BAVEXMI-976387 format. One record per residue (C-alpha): residue in three letters; x, y, z. Coordinates in pm, whole numbers, plus 32768, in hexadecimal, padded with zeros to 4 digits. Example, Ala and Ser with C-alpha at 12.3 -4.5 7.8 and 13.67 -1.06 7.14 Angstrom:
2
ALA84CE7E3E830C
SER85577F9682CA
% end
This chain:
718
MET677165007488
ILE673B63BA73AA
THR67686411723C
LEU6747636670FB
ARG68B7635A70AC
SER68ED62D0720A
VAL67DB61C971BF
LEU686C61897058
VAL69CC616C710C
VAL6976605B720A
CYS68B55F7570F2
VAL69C75F7F7030
LEU6AB65F29713B
SER69DA5E097192
LEU69D25D907040
MET6B5B5DC27024
LEU6B8E5CEE7136
MET6AAE5BC1708A
ALA6B3E5BF66F15
SER6C745B946E81
ALA6DC65C2E6EFE
ASN6E2B5C356D84
ALA6D245D4A6D3D
GLN6DEA5E5B6C50
TRP6DC65EDE6AE8
VAL6D7A5DE169E0
ARG6D915E1C684F
THR6C4B5E1567AD
ASN6C4B5D536669
GLY6C7A5E40654B
PRO6C445F1864B5
TYR6CF65E6F6393
VAL6D255E906222
SER6DBC5DF26117
PHE6EEB5EB260AB
VAL6FB15DB75FC2
LEU71175E345F2C
SER717C5D125E4F
PHE710E5BC65DDF
ALA718C5A825D80
VAL712459455CE0
SER717A57D65D19
GLY70B556C95C86
SER6F6256EC5D10
ASN6FD157C25E16
LEU6FC8594B5E28
PHE709759F05F1C
ALA703E5B6F5F5E
GLY715A5C4F6034
THR70AC5D5A60FE
TYR710D5EA661B1
ARG71445E6A6334
GLY70895D1A6307
GLY717E5C096279
VAL71365B05616B
PHE6FDE5A5B612A
LEU6F865923605B
SER6E7458CE5FBA
THR6E25577C5EF3
ASN6CEB57C55E5F
ASN6D1B58E75D79
GLY6D055A005E5B
THR6B8F59895F1D
SER6C4659616068
TRP6DA859A960FA
THR6E7659336235
ALA6F8A59E462D7
ALA70D059696267
SER71CE5A21632E
THR726E59636456
GLY73CC59E0644A
LEU738F5B3563C2
PRO73BC5C6D6491
ASP72705CE964F2
THR72B75E456471
SER733B5E016318
TYR72915E4461D8
VAL72E55D5360E8
LEU73105E135F97
ALA73725CC55EB5
LEU73495B605E94
ALA74055A3D5DA4
VAL73D258EB5D69
SER750458025D0F
GLY74AB56AE5D28
SER7427565C5E82
ASN74CA57905EF6
LEU740058AF5F53
PHE748E5A185F8C
ALA74155B2D6017
GLY74BA5CB65FED
THR74765D6E6116
ASP74F05ED361A8
GLY760C5DD96289
GLY767E5D166176
VAL76365BB260DB
PHE75425A996185
LEU755659246105
SER743C5828614A
THR746156AA60AA
ASN73215669613C
ASN72135760606F
GLY723B586F6189
THR71E9578762A5
SER733D57FC6344
TRP743A591362D6
THR75BE594A6312
VAL769B5A5E62E3
GLU77725A3861B8
SER783D5B88619F
THR79AD5B4E61AE
GLY7A735C3260DD
PHE79675D4D60BC
PRO79C05EA8617F
PRO78EE5EEE62B7
ASN778C5FA26296
THR777B5F05611F
SER76395F2A6087
VAL75DC5DDC5F88
SER74C25E6A5E8D
ALA75035D845D6D
PHE755D5C065D02
ALA75C95B665BE5
VAL762F59F45BB3
SER770159975A64
GLY77AE58225A6D
THR785B57E85BBA
ASN788959635BE4
LEU776A5A1B5CFB
PHE777F5BA15CDC
ALA77055CAF5DD1
GLY76BF5E325D5D
THR76FA5EE45EAB
ASN774160525F0E
ALA789D60015EE6
GLY789F5F6C5D8E
VAL78A35E005D11
PHE79005CDD5DD5
ARG79375B885D49
SER79215A245DF0
THR798758D65D83
ASP793158165EBB
SER77D458515EC6
GLY77D759635FA7
THR78E458F160AB
SER79C15A1B6031
TRP79D05B4C5F6A
ILE7ACA5BF95E95
ALA7AA55D4F5E02
ALA7A725D585C84
SER7A565EB25C3A
THR7B825F355B6C
GLY7AE060385A73
LEU79D460765B49
PRO79AA61D85BD6
THR7A2962025D3D
ASN792761755E49
ALA7859613C5D0A
ASN76D460FB5D8B
VAL76625FC25CAC
SER75255F7A5CA0
ALA74C85E725B98
PHE756E5D975ACD
ALA751E5CF65980
VAL75C65B9A5906
SER75C75B6F5781
GLY76C95A40572B
THR78105A7657A4
ASN77BF5BEE57C7
LEU77885C8B5929
PHE76BC5DDD5932
ALA76B95EAF5A5A
GLY75C55FF85A94
THR763960F45B6C
TYR761B623D5BB2
SER76F362CE5AA9
GLY765061CD5990
VAL76A060835918
PHE77F95FB35930
LEU784A5E895878
SER793A5D8758DC
THR79AA5C4F5810
ASN7A8B5B9258D9
SER79B95B565A1E
GLY79D15CA85AAA
THR7B585CCA5A9A
ASN7B255E0559D2
TRP7A115EE15966
THR79D75FE15861
LEU78C861075840
VAL77E560B7573C
ASN76F861DA5732
THR76E5625C55D3
GLY756862C75595
LEU750662C8571C
PRO74C4641F57D7
THR75F964B1586F
ASN7657641959BE
ALA7523631F5998
ASN749A62975AE5
VAL746B61175A61
SER738E60695B51
ALA733C5F225A72
PHE73655E335959
ALA72B55D475888
VAL73415C625786
SER72815BD85657
GLY73555B175542
THR744E5C0E54E0
ASN738F5D2F5553
LEU74135DE956A3
PHE73105ED15745
ALA73735FD15868
GLY728C60845957
THR72F561D359D1
THR724B62DA5AAD
SER727064355AA0
GLU722C645C5C28
ARG736465095CAB
GLN73AA668C5C92
TYR744066F75B5B
ARG743465AA5A99
SER73B165B55937
GLY72E4649B5874
GLY72416365591E
GLY717462465883
VAL71D8610C57B1
PHE731A60F456D9
LEU73545FCB55D3
SER748C5F6F5544
THR74BB5E4D544A
ASN76375E29544C
ASN768F5DDE55DA
GLY767F5F3C5630
THR77775FEE551F
ASN765B60CF54BE
TRP74F561245577
ARG739E61B854DC
ALA7280623F55CA
VAL71376151557A
ASN704D6213566E
THR6F306259555D
GLY6DE4622C5656
LEU6EA0621A5784
THR6E0B6353584A
ASP6EFE632C5971
SER708B634B5967
ASN70E562975AB9
VAL70FC61335A46
HIS7171606B5B8B
ALA71195F015B02
LEU71195E6059CB
ALA70965CCC5958
VAL708E5C135823
SER6F735B1E5804
GLY6F4C5A6C56C5
THR6F2A5B7A55B9
ASN6ED25C6556C9
LEU6FBB5D795767
PHE6F225E0E58A4
ALA6FBA5F5C594B
GLY6F5B5FB55AAB
THR6F6E613D5AC8
GLN6EFD62225C0E
GLY6DC262445AD0
GLY6D5160C15AD0
VAL6D7D5F8D5A09
PHE6DD45FAB58A1
ARG6DDA5EBB5785
SER6E945EA25650
THR6E525D8A554D
ASN6F5A5E1C5455
SER70965E29551A
GLY70485F8755A2
GLU6FDD604A5469
SER6EB06088551B
TRP6E0560735679
THR6C9A605C56ED
PRO6C546077585F
VAL6BC65F2858FC
ASP6B755F905A41
SER69F55F105A8D
GLY69EC5EA55BE0
LEU6AF15F415C67
THR6A9E60415D93
ASN6C0B60CD5DA3
THR6CC761125C68
ILE6E4061415CE6
ILE6ED060005C7E
LEU701B5F7F5D33
ALA70555E485CB3
LEU6FBF5D4C5BC2
ALA6FE15BE25B93
VAL6F6D5ABE5AA9
SER6F1659555B31
GLY6EAB589E5A10
THR6D8959325977
ASN6D2C59F75AB4
LEU6DCD5B8E5AC2
PHE6E0B5C0C5C25
ALA6E2A5D705C64
GLU6E8C5E0F5DC1
THR6DF65F775E1B
SER6E2F60435EFA
GLY6CC05FE45F7C
GLY6CF85E5B5F72
VAL6D2A5D425E8E
TYR6C3A5CFF5D3B
VAL6C5C5BE65C65
SER6BE95BEA5AF3
THR6B8B5A955A21
ASN6B305B4458FE
SER6C4B5C06588A
GLY6C255D2D5951
ALA6AB85D5458C2
ASN6A355D2C5A54
TRP6AD35D315B98
THR6A625C815CD8
PRO6B115CCA5E54
VAL6BB75B8D5ECD
ASP6C1A5C0D603C
ILE6BB25B2B6130
GLY6CB35ADF6234
LEU6D9D5BD06179
THR6E065CC362AB
SER6F0B5DB562FE
THR6EB05EEB640B
ALA6E2C601A6366
GLY6EA7616963D6
VAL6DA4620564C6
GLN6DB7637864CF
THR6C6163C065D6
LEU6B4B63206689
GLU69F8638D669F
VAL68BA630F677B
THR675463246741
PRO660262A6679D
ASN657C617A6709
GLY640D61BD6731
ALA63E66084683E
GLY6481610B694F
GLY65F0609F68F5
THR6702616D681D
ASN679D614466DD
LEU6947614866CD
PHE69AE61F6656B
ALA6B2E61FD6503
GLY6B8E62D3640D
THR6CE4624A637B
ASP6DA862686232
ALA6CC7616461B0
GLY6B86620C61D7
VAL6A7261E362F5
PHE6A6160A263CD
LEU6947606564D0
SER691A5F8A65E2
THR67D95F436698
ASN685D5E3B67A4
SER69815F1D6850
GLY6A695ECD674D
SER6A485D3B6750
SER6A325D6765DF
TRP6A275E7864DB
THR698F5EB7638D
GLN69DD5FA7627B
ALA68F560C36261
SER699E617D6151
ALA688361726032
GLY688062D45F6F
LEU69C1632A5FFA
THR6A9563B45EFB
SER6BCF63EC5FC2
THR6C3C62E160B8
TYR6D1B63B461A2
VAL6C2A640A62C6
SER6CB664E363B7
ALA6BB1657E6496
PHE6A24655C64ED
ALA690966346565
VAL67A4659365DA
SER6650665265F9
PRO64DB66036632
ALA644765D164DF
GLY632166A2653C
SER620666CD662E
GLY6137659A6643
THR621E64AA6576
GLY62F4641F667E
GLY643563D16582
THR654C64916563
ASN661265476479
LEU678964D56458
PHE686B658E6396
ALA69E765316342
ALA6AEB661362C3
SER6BD5657D61C5
GLY6CB365AB6086
GLY6BAC65D45FCC
GLY6AC866DD6084
VAL69C666AC618F
PHE68B9658D6175
LEU677565456211
SER66C4640B6276
THR656E641D6329
ASN65886279633C
ASN669162236420
GLY678C61EE62FE
VAL66BB61226206
SER66E962316120
TRP6799637B60E1
ASN676264A2601E
VAL680365BC5FB0
ALA67D766EE6095
SER68F168076008
THR683869085F2B
GLY68D16A325F53
LEU6A0569BD5FD6
PRO6B4B69E85ED1
SER6B9768E35DE8
ASN6C9F68165E35
THR6CAD680F5F93
TYR6CF4676B60DE
VAL6C1067676213
TYR6CCB674B6345
ALA6BE36794645A
VAL6A5D67BA6474
ALA6981682565C1
ILE682868966600
ILE67A269B766E5
GLY661C69B066C5
THR65C169B96573
ASN67036A2664F4
LEU6814692D6447
PHE69876996641B
ALA6A8E69136351
GLY6C0B69446360
VAL6C6569466218
LEU6DBD692A6151
PHE6E00692D5FDF
GLU6E9867E65F45
ASP6FDC68B15EDC
GLY6FEB69126052
TYR6F846A67607B
PRO6E7D6AAC618F
ALA6D1D6AF66112
GLY6C956B77625A
VAL6B796B0C631A
PHE6A236AD06288
ARG68B66AF56315
SER67866A3A62B9
THR662F6A736361
ASN6589694E629D
SER6631680E62E0
GLY6743684E61C4
SER664B688660AA
ARG66FF69D2607A
TRP68386A6E6106
THR68E06BC66155
LEU6A066C6D61A6
VAL69FC6CE362FB
ASP6B5F6D466326
SER6C936D7B6241
ALA6D8D6DD86367
PHE6E0D6C6F636E
THR6E3D6C7861DA
THR6FA16D1C61B8
ASN704C6C2F62B0
ILE6F856B5163A7
TYR6E826A3D637F
VAL6D876992644D
GLN6DEA683664BE
ALA6CE967FD65D7
PHE6BD268AD666C
ALA6B3E68936804
VAL69EB69366863
SER698D69C369C6
GLY683A6A5669DE
THR68526B57689E
ASN69B56B8168AE
LEU6A926AE46780
PHE6BE06A7967B7
ALA6CD96A336689
ARG6E0A697E66A1
THR6EDF69CF6584
SER702E69A364C9
ALA70F26AA36408
TRP72066A816321
TYR72E66BA86384
GLY72736BC864F2
GLY715D6C6865B7
ALA70896B0A65F8
GLY6FD06AE9672F
VAL6E696B1167B3
PHE6D816BE66731
LEU6C076C4067C3
SER6AD66CC06718
THR699A6D3E67E4
ASN68F26D9966AF
ASN68AD6C6C65DC
GLY6A3C6C7E6534
THR6A1D6DF16494
ARG6B216E6165A7
TRP6C2E6DBB663C
THR6D2D6DF9676A
SER6E6B6D5067AC
VAL6E516CC668F2
SER6FCD6BF368D9
THR70DC6BC86809
GLY71B16A9767A6
TYR71476972672E
VAL703168AF67D6
SER6FD367216788
ALA6E8967006856
PHE6D9F67CB6904
ALA6C6F677669D3
VAL6B5868496A93
SER6AD267B06BF7
GLY69D668806C93
THR6A7C6A066C90
ASN6BD7695C6C64
LEU6C8D69626B29
PHE6DA368746B19
ALA6ECB686F6A02
GLY6FB3678169AC
ALA70FC67DC692F
ASP7292675B694B
GLY72D767486A98
GLY717E66F46B2B
VAL7029677A6B74
TYR6FB468E56BAC
LEU6E7C69596C53
SER6DA36AB56C2C
THR6C9E6AF36CDB
ASN6C406C646C51
ASN6BFC6C046AFA
GLY6D916BBD6A94
THR6DD16D326B12
LYS6ED66CB06C02
TRP6F626B4E6C0D
THR70036A6C6D57
TRP70CA692C6D1A
ALA701868166D6F
SER70EB66DD6D3E
THR7145664E6E8F
GLY717C64F46E75
LEU719B64E06CFE
PRO72F264766C8E
THR73FD65986C49
ASN73D566446B02
ALA729665736A88
ASN71E665B26935
VAL70746599698C
PHE6FAD6545682A
ALA6E35652968CA
PHE6D3D655769D3
ALA6C0564AB6A26
VAL6B17654E6B6F
ASN6A3E64736C17
GLY697865346D23
THR6A9E65D76E08
ASP6BA064AF6DA3
LEU6C89653C6C7C
PHE6D4F64386B9B
ALA6EA164836AF2
GLY6F2E63CC69CF
THR70A9641A69C5
ASP71DC638B6919
GLY71E562AE6A64
GLY708D62116A57
VAL6F3462876B23
PHE6F4363476C59
LEU6E2663B76D26
SER6DF564E56E15
THR6CB964FC6EDF
ILE6D0366666F6B
ASN6CFC67336E4C
GLY6E5A66F46DF2
THR6EE167336F26
SER6FAA65DD6F26
TRP6FB3649A6E50
ALA6FE3634F6E63
ALA702D624D6D67
ALA6EF861636CE5
SER6F9F608A6BD3
THR6F945F506C59
GLY6F875E3B6B54
MET70085F386A56
PRO71725EEF69A8
PRO724C5FDC6A80
LYS7289613A69F8
THR7154611C692B
VAL71286254685C
VAL6F9762936871
SER6F1063A86771
ALA6DA263AE6795
LEU6C9B635168CD
ALA6B3C631568E6
VAL6A4662E469DB
SER693861EF6970
GLY6841614C6A90
THR691060BC6BAC
ASN6A4B60A96ADD
LEU6B7461726AAB
PHE6C09614F6913
ALA6D4C618068A5
VAL6E1461B56766
THR6F796127672A
SER701E60C465E7
GLY6FB75F626657
GLY6E425FC96638
VAL6D426021672B
TRP6D575FA36886
ARG6C465F9C69A1
ARG6C285FAB6B1F
PRO6B0C5FD96C13
LEU6B0261076CAF
SER6AC460796DEF
GLU6C115FE76E19
MET6CD061236DCE
ILE6BF761FF6EC6
THR6C4C60F76FE5
SER6D9360A56FA9
VAL6ECF61406F0F
GLU702660B06EBA
GLY710B61AC6F52
PRO721262C46EAF
SER730162706D7E
SER744B62CF6D80
ALA750B63E96CE8
LEU75C763226BD6
PRO752962376AF0
THR752160D36B4F
HIS74CB605469DA
PHE752460926871
SER73FC615267CC
LEU73A56214669E
ALA72A4630B66B0
GLN719F636F65C4
ASN720C64AA650B
TYR715A65FA6578
PRO70AC668764BB
ASN701C657D63CA
PRO6FE965B562A2
PHE70F866B96261
ASN716F67DB6172
PRO729267F76154
SER734367C562BA
THR72D466B863D8
THR737166536502
ILE73D264CF6545
ARG7417648066AA
TYR74DD634A6739
ALA754462D1687F
LEU767761FF68EB
PRO76A461636A25
ASN783A61556A0B
ARG793461F86902
SER7908612D67B8
HIS795661616650
VAL781461F765B7
THR77BD61F26442
LEU767862BD63EC
THR7612629B6277
VAL74D162F76181
PHE745662176089
ASN735462395F88
THR7241613B5F45
LEU7357607B5E51
GLY744160515F68
GLN753D614F5ECD
LYS75E362075FBB
VAL759263A95F8E
ALA764F641D60DA
GLU773A63AD61EB
LEU77066496632E
VAL77CC63D7643E
ASN790562FD6410
ASN79DB630E6541
ASP7A1862C466B6
VAL7906636D676D
ASP7904639968FB
ALA77BF630269CC
GLY768F63B769EF
TYR758864636926
HIS75F664FC67BA
ASP753965CC66D2
ILE757565E76565
GLN750D66D06486
PHE74BD665862F4
ASN7485676761F2
ALA73EF66AA60A8
SER73EB67CC5FCD
ASN74A066F95EDB
LEU73A265F15ED6
ALA722E65D05E2A
THR70F665945EE9
GLY70CF64425F2F
VAL70FD63346022
TYR724862F760E4
PHE72ED622B61C5
TYR73F3625662F3
ARG74DC61476371
ILE75A7614764A2
GLN7699604664F7
ALA77676076665D
GLY780D5F3C66B7
ALA773E5E266684
PHE75F15F0366AC
VAL753E5F2B655F
GLU740C6017652F
VAL734C608F63FF
LYS723A61A763F1
LYS718E623062CD
PHE714E63916294
VAL709764776184
LEU711765A160BE
VAL701566A6603A
ARG709767AF5F46
% end
C-alpha cells in the first residue's frame, strides 16, 4: 500500500540526492536586543560594552553601531570600559582586555589577577590604571601589561563597583561603603560618616569640590539608598534625595551645571547639586537605567530595553540602537497563522516579544503595551467566528497580555488576577483560558481560569497555593495537565478533567518538559523521557538512544514524529519514543536546547546563542546516530526552573577531570555566591543554588573549567 508518508519519504530522498551535503541546522538572525552594561567616550568615538555581545563602536553619536570585539571571548559580558590615551580597556567577567586601535582587535591583559577575576570598574589617575574587581582593587603602571593588588584597608575580597578621582584622591565604591586612598591605592580608609550602614555604592560623580555617591537598597536587609553628597572628600556625607522617587541609583553623570541620576525608576536631573530632583523620562520606554554617559552636548542612557540619547539635557529621549545587538534570552516559541497561508513565529524573551515572518531570517520587536519584558509562555486561539484572526496570549512577569493583531500591540488581560503576580504558564481548552500564577514574593497563587479571553479571571484551584506552582500546561482533548515545581517536595505532573476545578497527581518528581501526541503523554526529566498512554496513570521509560542521564528540556510534535531538546542537542523519535537518534548536525557539540517549535516545513530550536532552524525533511530521512555516555565537550546548561524562588538547579558537563569554579554575580558584576571551587570528575553535574539571601532581580552564573568559560543569565522572583 502506498501511503502519503512513503511518497513524502521518496520525494525527500530524491531531493536530498540533489541537495548540498552540508544540509544542517543554521542559526537564524536573532532575536537580538541592545543590552548595554557600560559606556566609554574617546573624542568622537562612543563605545558600548554589552552582555554577551562584546564591544560596539559608534562614530555618529549613536545613530549606528558596528561590532568592535575581535579577540574578546564570545560569552563574556563587558562590565566596564575606560580610555587612557590611545588605549581602550574592557573589564569583563574574565579579566581585562586592551585595544590600541579603537576596538578593531583585543588582547588579554590580566597578568597578576587571581583566577576568575571579574572587573566591573576602572579609574585612570596619571600613569596609574586602577581596576575594581570582585577581589578588591588592582593597579597597573604599564598600561595593563601587569597588575598588582592595591587593597590594603579594604574588606577581604571587596567587590569594587565604582571609582572616582578628585585631584590626588581616589575613591572606591563597594558593598560596604566608600573607601579613600590618598597614595595611589597603597592604603585605603573607610569614609562612611552619614552614609547608610553598609551602603552599597554603585556610582560616583565629581563636580568641582562636590563628590556624589549613588547607592542602592536592592540587597536584602540593606537600608537606605539614593544620592549622597560630600563637600570634604568623603569625611562627611548627607542625603540629597528630594524629588528622587526611586532610591536605587545605578549611574550618575555631570553635564555642565546638570547632575543626572539613573535609577530603576528612570532618569532624574538636578540643577542645584542634588538639593532637588525632577524626572526627565519623556521618550524612554523602559525606565530601568543601567548606565549614563556624556559626549559633548549628548547624554546617553542605557536602559534594560535599549540605548537612548538626549540632546536637550534629558527633556526628550530618542532610541539609538541600529546595529547594537546582543542575544536575547529566548524562553519560549509560538507559531500562529498569518492569514495568507503562512505562519508567524513569535519568541518570548527576557527582553519582550519578537516576531519573524520569514522563518527567522529577520526579527522585529513586538512588545508595544507590555509592562513586563520577561515573557515565559504563549497560548493562541481563534479570535472569533468569521474574523480569521487569532488571540495571542502572553504569560509574563506583569500578568497576562493579549494581542489580536499579531503582536503589533498588547493589552493587559489580568483583571481578577492577584496583584504583584508572575504568570508562568497559559493554556486554552475551548473557550477556557488557564493561567498558572505565582506571587512576586515567591508564594504560589494557584490556577486561574477566564471564559472571556482574559477580561476577567477566577481562582479555580487552591491546591497549588500551599507549596506547588505551575510551570507549564499541556492539553489533550478535555484533559489539562500541569507541570509543577515545589519549594519543599511534591512536584510533578497533575491532571484535571473538569477545567481546573480538581487536580490529581499523575507523576512525582521534577519534570522539565512534557508534550501530547495523540493519546500519548511524554514527560522529560533528569534521566530522559517517560511515556504514558493512559493519562499519566502509568509511566514507562522511553529513552533508548538518548545520552545517559540526559536532561530533556523541550518537545515538539510533528505528526507522528517527536523531537526532544536536551542538554546534548536535538533528538528525533519516529516511533513514539521507543528509540531516539541525534538530529543536531550543524549545532555546536552538546548544545543545550531549551525550547522547540514546528513552523511550516521547519523545526526551530532555542539555545543560549539564539534561535536555530532546520528543515523537517532533513531530519525525518536522516539521523546522526547515538551519542556517547560521557560528555565530549564542556557545557553549561540553563538553570531550571527559571525564573526561580528561592532555589534552582544548575547543570554543567565536563569531558575530563577539571578544576571548576562556578560563581554567581549581580548586574554590577559583583560576586554574590561561589558554588564550586575544586577539582571535579568528568561527567554531568547538578548544583543546587539557594538565593534566599538575595533580592528579586537579574543575576548571572559563570563557570570556568580549564580554558572553558561560559556565562548565563537567570532571574530570581521573590
